[in-house]
N, C-alpha and C positions, 0 to 999 in steps of 0.2 A: 414205196418208202420202206426200208428194212425194218424199222422199229415201230411202225404204225399198227396199232391193235386191229383197226378195221381192214387194212390191207392184208393182214395175216388171216382175218376171218374170210375175206374174199378168196384168198389162196387156199383156204381150207386147212391151214396150219393150226388154227384154233377153232374148235367146234362151235357151231351155232345152231339155233332152230330156225333154219331157213324157211322162208315163205315163198320167195320168187327169186329167180336169177335169169338174166340174159347176158348178151355180150357187153352191155354198158352199165347195168345196175344190179344191185343185190339188196334183198329185203329179208329181215330177220327179226325175231322177237327180242325185245330188250331183256337183258339178263336181270335187271332190277326193275320190274314194271311199276309204274306209278298209277296205273288204271287197269281194269280187267282186260282191255285190249291196249297193248303198247308195243309198237314195232318200229323199226327203223328202215328207212330206204336210203341207200348210199350209192354214189357213183363208184364204179370200179377205178376210174381215173382218180388219182390222189389230188385232193385240194385240202390244204390245212384248214381253211375256213372260208366263209362266204365271200370275204373281201378279196379273195384271189381269183374269182371267176372273171372271165372276159366275155365280150360280146359273142364270140364264137362258141362259148359254152351254154348259150341260152337254150338250145334245143335239148341238151342233156338235162339242164335244170327243170325244163318243162316236163321232161320224161319222168323225172323224180316225182313231181307233183301229180301227173296223170296216173302213174302206177300206184302212188300212195292212196289216191282217192279210189281207185279201182279195187285195191286190196282192202281198203276200209269197208267198202260196200260188201265184198265177199265175206268179210268177217263180221257182218251184221250191224254196221254202224250207219248205214244209209239213212234210216228213219230218225235215229236219236242224234246223229252228228258226231263230229270228231274234232280234235284240235290238232293242227299241223304246225310244228315248231322247228324253226332253224336257229339254234343258238350260235352266236358269232363272237368268239373271243372270251376272255376270262370274266369280264364284268357282266356279260350276258348269260354266263353259266355254262359255257362250253368246257367240257372236261376230256373229251377224246379229240385229238387233233387230226381229224379227217371229217370233212363236211358231211353232215347226216341230218336227215329229215325225220323227226319224231312224229308218229301219229298215235294219239291217245284217245280212248273213248270207252264207252260201256258204264259210265257213271257220270253224275253231274261234276263239272270242273269249275272251280272258282276263278275269279279274276280280280285283282292281278294274281299271278301264279305264286308269288312269294318274294 
């Protein structure tokens, strides 16, 4: 998608602090972190939000979760834990229109989030 912020980050048209990349996914630190560790894992395939995925996308979504937890462990969150968040549409707080998994940790996180 030509005007998608995260598609531009994946294409390296916009700089990011990358953590991981392969053929299907891209992980990078959040530009406005809400915790000491706050990064995003996104599919390179563009989906506007979670409601667009289909059954054939299940493996890709599983890959997001797998690499999210793997990276969380590498970044020191295995013992203390982490929050994994997928916001979907306006009322849920989605602000960038490309599906993305937030992983936050490194401090106590309250519930509900706000």
